[in-house]
C-alpha positions, -999 to +999 in steps of 0.1 A: -096+166-061-062+153-061-054+117-069-043+098-041-027+062-038-019+039-011+004+010-019+004-020+004+040-034+001+062-009-017+086-028-035+108-024-066+077-022-090+055-001-067+083+023-058+088+028-098+049+035-101+049+057-069+079+077-083+061+084-116+030+092-099+047+115-076+061+136-104+026+138-120+010+153-093-003+123-071-001+121-034+013+087-023+014+067+009+022+031+013+033+003+036+066-012+043+077-041+065+101-022+086+107+014+096+141+017+079+124+010+045+098+033+054+123+061+061+136+055+025+101+060+012+095+092+031+128+104+019+114+101-018+081+118-008+059+087-001+040+088+034+051+053+044+038+033+074+051+001+089+027-031+080+028-068+077+006-094+092+022-089+128+022-052+126-012-040+112-015-003+105-020+019+134-051+039+132-060+024+098-093+044+094-072+076+098-043+064+075-067+051+046-092+082+049-091+099+016-074+079-006-088+076-040-068+045-052-055+013-033-028-010-048-016-039-029+015-060-041+016-078-007+016-117-017-008-143+002+009-163+031+001-196+044-030-184+059-045-160+032-041-122+026-027-103+048-042-070+035-077-083+036-075-104+066-066-076+088-078-043+069-110-056+048-133-037+070-113-005+068-108-008+032-147-011+028-154+023+047-132+046+023-157+067+008-133+083-015-123+050-031-126+048-069-102+020-077-087-011-059-057-032-077-033-057-070-001-065-089+020-094-085+050-114-106+050-151-110+089-145-109+086-136-074+056-154-059+052-181-085+045-207-058+013-187-046 
């Protein structure tokens, strides 16, 4: 079975990880805040979808189905964690999921 990673919030660090994994046979998908950024991710081989608190994934069960790994880099906002607030019930239904992780950096999100 191929390893498949979905990254919520593809930024600098997550993009570097995605590129490395793509070179090593992984299937990588993820989310960006706007379609322009998603198009850039698609150009490097990432199946990217628009996501933020105001724009949940469209058909999330279909999008997330089959991923073995989920990584989120989306910082909390004033009302909580956008990924969990919007998609926790979908994440709980991914039968193929082996691992879920979160990364952040205090230099970017030090006030959260």
